[in-house]
N, C-alpha and C positions, 0 to 999 in steps of 0.2 A: 497590613492585611496578615490574617491568619494563615499560616501555613497549612496546605491540604495537598493530598496527593490524587492524581488521575491515572485511572488504569485502562487501557484501551485492549482490544483483541480485534484483530482482521482475521476474519475466517476465509482464508482463500482455499481454492480447489488442490493448490500445491502446496501451500506453507498456512500455518499458522502464527502470526506476529503478536506478540505481546509485549508492549509498553508501560512504563511507569515513569511520570513526570511528577517532581515535585513543585507546586505554586505557591508565591507567597514569599514574605520575609525580605521582599525586594530584590530575589535572584529566582528565576525560573529555570529548572534544569532536568534534562532526561536522566533518572537514574538507572533504567533498565531496558535495554530493548534486546530480544533474542526471538530467533524463527524455530518452529517446529514443522516437523512434515504433517501436514494433514490428513486426517482420517475421518472419513464418514460424510466429507463435505464433496458434493459435486455441482459445477458451474456456479460456485458462490454460495450455494443453499446448502443449509445442513439437514442431510438425508438421514443420516443415523446418529441420533443425539446421545446414545449412550457411549459410541466409540469416540466421538467429538469430545464429549465431557471427559474422558479419559486424558485426552491430548492436554485439554484445558486445565484439569486439576495438576497435572505434572508441572506445566508452565507456571503456574501460580504459586504451586509450593516451591519451585526453583527462585522465582521471584522474592517470595518471603524469605526464604532463607538466606539468600543474598543481602537483601536490604532490612531484614529483621522488623517487617510491619505485617500487620494482618488485612488480608484484600477481603472486602465484603460485597463492593459492586464493581462491574464491568462496563465499559462504553463499547457499544457495536455498532454497527453500521446496518442497516436496511439491506436486505437481499436487492441485487443488480440485476437480475435478470427476470423476465416473466413480467413486465411491468406494462400496463396501458397507461396512455395518458390522454385525457379529456378535458374538456373545457366545461367550467363551471362559472354561473354568473350570481350575483347578489346586488341587492340594493337597500336604501333604507332612506325613509322620508323623514326629515328633520323639522322639528315644531318651531325652531328659532333658527331662520335662516341668517340672523345678523352674528352668531356665535361662530367662533372658528372650529374647524372640524378637528378633532383629536384624533390620535393614534388608538385611543380605545375603541373609538367609533368605526375606524378602518378594520380593526380587528374584529369587531361585531360582524362586519359584513361579510369577513372571511370565513367564519363560522358559520354565517347563516347560509352560503354557499356550499360548504361541506356538507352540512346536516341534511340539506335539501337535496343533495346529490343522488340521483338514482342509480345505485348499483345494480348490474345485470344479474348476480348472483351473489345477495346479502349473507349466505350461509358460509360461502368460501372465498369472499372478497373482502378488501377493507381498503380505506384510503390511507396512502403511507404519509401522503401530503398535498401541499398545494405552494404553487409560486405566483404572486400577484402578476399579471401581464399588463394590465393599464387599468387607469379609472376614470370616470368622467362626472363632472358637475352640471349645474344648470346651462353654463355656457362654456365649457370646456370640455374637449377629449383628449384621449391619449395620454393622461398623465401619470406620472411615476408615483409610488408610495409616499416617498418623501417629497414630492411636489404638492399632492393634496391635503397632506396635513398642515393646517394655520389657513386654508382657504375659506371663504363661506360659501355656503349654497343651501338650497332647501331639498336637495335630492344628491344621493352619493350612488354611484354605479360602480361596481368592479366586475373585472373578467381575470379569471384564475385557472392556471394548468394545474388539473389533480392528477396525480399518478396513483394509480390502482395497482395493488398486488394481492397475491394470494395468504390468507389467514395461515395456512400450514407454516408458510417459510417464517413467520413471526413464532407460532407456536413451538417449533423445532428449536428456535433459538432459546426460548424462556426454557423449555426442557433440557437443552444442553447445560444452560448456567445453574438450573436447581441442581440438577445432578452432580455438577463441580463444586457446588456448597456456596454459590455467589448469586447476589441478585443483580438486577439491571438497571443501571445508573442512568444512561440516556441511549436514545438510538437515532442516529444521524443519516439523512438521505446521502448516500457516498458521492453522486456527482458533485453536489454543491460542496461538499467538505474538501474534494479532492481540487475542485476549481479554486477554494480559497487560498491554495497553498502552492498551486501550481501556476495559474493565470495571473497575469497583472490587469490592473484597473482599466488601464489603456486597452488592452486586449478583448476585454470583455465588453467594452463602450464601443469598440470600433466593428466588432464581430469576428469570431473566434470558433473554432470547431477543436474541441478537445477530445483527441483519439486515445483511450486507454485500452491497451492490448497487454491482459494479465494472462494468468496461467491457463485459465479455461472459459474465461468470460473476456470478450472485447465490447467496447461502447463507444458511443459517440455523444458527447454533450455539447450542445450550441448557445452561446452566450451572444446577444446582441442589444444595445443599448443598455448595457449592463444588467441584463435580466436573463435568466435562463429560459430559452425558447424551446428547446427541444432536446430528448433523450432517448437514446434506443440501446438495446442491448444484445449481442448475439453470442451463442454458447461455443466459439471457438478462440483459442488464444494459442501461447507459446507452448502449453502442452500438445497440441495437435502438430507441431513443427518437431518435436522430440518424438512423436510416435511415427512420423513419417520417416525419420532418419533410424530408428529402430527396425522397422519393418523393411525398408530397403538395404539396411547394412547386415542385418541378422544382429544387431547387438540387444543388450538389455535395456530397461529405462534409465537407468543410473548412468552407464556408459554414453548412451545417447544424449543426456541431458549434459555430461559435462563435455562432449565433444562440442555441441552446439555452443554452450557458453564460451568454450575456448577458442574456438575457430569458425563459428557459424558467421556467416556473410550473406547478404543479399547482393543479387545484381552481378552473376558471374561476368559478364562482359566489361565489367570494372576490374577485373582481376589483372589484365594486362599479361605482363609476362610471368604470372604465377600460376596460369592458368595450368601449367604442365606439371606442378608442385603434387607430391602425394603424400597424404597422412599414412604413416605406418601405425597400424594398432597390434601391439605384439602382447601376449599373455606370459607374465612373470613365471607363471607356474609348468606350462608345458612347452613354451619356447614356439609357440605357434604366434604367426601374424595375418594380419590382412591390409592390403593395401588398399584405400579411398583417396581418388582425385581430389583435390581443394575444389575444382570446377564442379565436380560431380556433385558434392555435398553443398554447393552453392545452389546448384540447380535444384537440389531438392528442397531445400528451405524457401528459395524463391516461389516455387510452385504454390505453397501453399501460402505464404505469407501475401501474395498476390489474389488469394482468395478471400483472405479475411479482409485485406483492404479494399479491395471491390466491393465487398458486401456495406462497409461502414461509408466508402464514398457514394453508394446509391441511396442510403440512408440519409444523407447529407442532401443530395438531390430532391429527394422525397420531401425534405422538411420545407422546401421553398425558401432556404437561407443562403442555398449555395453562391448565390452572386452578391451576397451582403457581408463577405467574410473578408475583410479588408486585412485583418492581423493573421489571415491563413489559418494554418493546421499547428496545433501544439501537441506533440506526441510523449506519454508517459505511460506507466505501468511497466511490470517486471521484463517483457518483451521489447521495450524501448531500446535496450542496449544492444540489441541485435546489430552487427556492422552493417551499416549503409541502410537501415531500414528508412531513415529518413530521407536518403536519396531517391529509394525506390516510390515512396508515398509523392515525391514531388514529382517525379517521371511520369506518375500515374495521374495525378490529380492538377498540376500546374501552380498548386499553392507554395508559398513560402512555408518552411517547416522547421520547426526546432524541435529539440527535446526539452520537456519540461521536468526539471528538479524541484521536488518540494523544498519550501523555505520554510524554518522551525519560528520565523519571525521573532517573538519574543522570549523563545525558550531556548537556552543553551543546549546542543545536542552532546556536550561533553566530549567523550571519546567513541561514541557510537555512530561510526560514518556510515554503517550502512543503512541506516535511517534516512540518509540524505539522499539515497539511490531512488530513481523513478518506481521500482517496485515498492517502496514504502508510503508512498504519495497518501493512500488511503489512512494508515496509520497517522501520519504527521496530521491530516485534514481534521482527524477526530481529536487530537491535541489539542490543535488549535482552537477548534469549535468548544470543547469541553472547557477551557481555559476562561473563555467569556460567560459560561456558566459555573453557578454556585453548586459546584460537585465536590464531594469528597470521597472517595472509594474504599478508603481504610477507615478502621477503628482507631481509636487512642492508641499510641505507640506500644504495642505488645511486641517484644521479641518473640518470632517464630521458633519451633523445634528446630534445635541444631544450630540456631545464631548464637556465636559467642561474642559476647560483650568485652571490650578491652579492659583489662584488668588495672584496677587504679593504683596510683602509686602507694605503697605502703607509707602509714603514717609513723611518724618518728615515735620510738619508744622510751619514756622518760625511767631512768634508774635501772636500765635492763643490764644484766651482766654482759660483759664484752663477749665471753664465750658464746653466749646465746644467740647474739647478732651476728657473729661468725658464721654460726651454723645455719642460720636464715639465711644469709648470703649465699654461702656455698649451695645450699638446697636449692635456690632458684637460678643460679648460674649455669651455663650449658658445660658439659665434659670438657676438659682441656683438649684429650686427643680426639676429638670429634674431628673428621676430616672433611672438608668442603668439595662436593664432587664440581669439577669444572664444567662449565655450559660447552654443549657439543657443537660443533660447526653444523650449519644448515647441508644439508645435501640437495644441490641445485640441480641435480640430473632429473628430477619428476616436476620440476617447477612448471605449472599452468599459466599461461599467459592470460591477463585481465585487460581485457580491450578498453574498458571504462577508465582504470586505472593508468593507462598508458606506462605500466612497467609490468614487472613479473609480479605475481602475488606471493603467498608463504609457500612454501612445499608441501605438497599434501603426499601424506603415504599412501601406497596403494592398498585397497582391500585385498582379501583373500578369498575370494569366492568367485568362481568362473570368470567372466571377461571382467568384474571389477576389478582384479590384480592386474592392470594393463597399464603398458605406458605408449604414448603417443610421439611419434618422431616423425618430421619431416624431411624426407630424402634429400640428401645432398646440401643440407644446412641446420643449424642449431635450430631448437625451437624458438626460441627468445628474437633470434634475427629473423627468421624466416616470418614468424608471425606479425612482429613488429611492421615488415615492409607490407605483408598482407593488408593492414589496416592502414598503412601511411601512403600505400598508393592509390586508394581509392578516392575520388573526389567526394 
């Protein structure tokens, strides 16, 4: 198979993730993955194409310079919020009922159902896609797509779930891509793409609710019988939790986000003996500090998370599939790493709950461990789907500006004077008196605990602006020891 490159962009409310994978040649691998702060994106929808394009352009330039490629197209997802789901039907009478039903006939019924579906507002609405629910023949009903192909019948009927969204959500994506100098390669329906890499085939078959709690959008996707049955999204997520911490404690957004990621946990009643511990937030510049009880921080987080989970559980009940979820709930998205979030969902719903980590399947992640976090499920889903399509998002190999090709070995020179060869070698050699700077030992005093990894992360240098230049300590204990107990004592 000829080698090709797949480039995906996930426009989140909090971050924009760009990934590049090389497919073909017997080995598929992720070559690039980096996240950039989102600008001009609200609730997963691009509101300011110009500002979003500036972030995308910088991300593309960074990838091109690092990999030495020229990116011409991008794979993206449809907007996740503001969708309506309707039912459309289609049928076809066959002239020769003795012949087997083909996939082309099934696709024809699907296209007829979509073309004939009446939109309430054709000027502002568009059909994002349709998912087959069931098919029927002369003497059978409730057939799947793979079941009806190969059967014989004089009539084929199909029922489809149609997802309707705003045209403006698509036009702003096109606008941002055009301003960034790239085209649109493919657009995928995010709930299906995420489910491909997070859910197992058994879970889809037995009934499962996929809760994706992101930065500013949370959604519920229900599969049963191997088919997507229901989807709904709400405009709330981890950003709202951060905002609550900022307002209650008087921090800025960056500090509130870091405290949430490092020490955030749900269900304060599960803290046991650590309920009396206190986080001391100190300012490196002025020597000021603020004390925050761990229990109080947990109460702030739990209140908002209960609201978000309540809304998603209500939608599960509304779907009429609440009693058919034998596989329970799978939690993914950037907020899935919040301490004891699965325990809170289980206590509120009674379902078995697990965290859904994306699986790259036939693609090697190389050293990009962050792409295997729940918050990167949308990116992995796009990569997986794009591998099955014939997509090449780059031109023929063209070194980008600033990319340095490795210098080739010098060819031997015949009959060259010995002095010339010596001069050439000496000119390429490094100065003999050049000193090698020894590596500095890392300063562990500002280490931030990473609950997902189960170990301390790399030290982070404090910023120098207001509350950004801060240190967090837990009174009476060292950070790593106390936070380890904080997450270790919870069920």
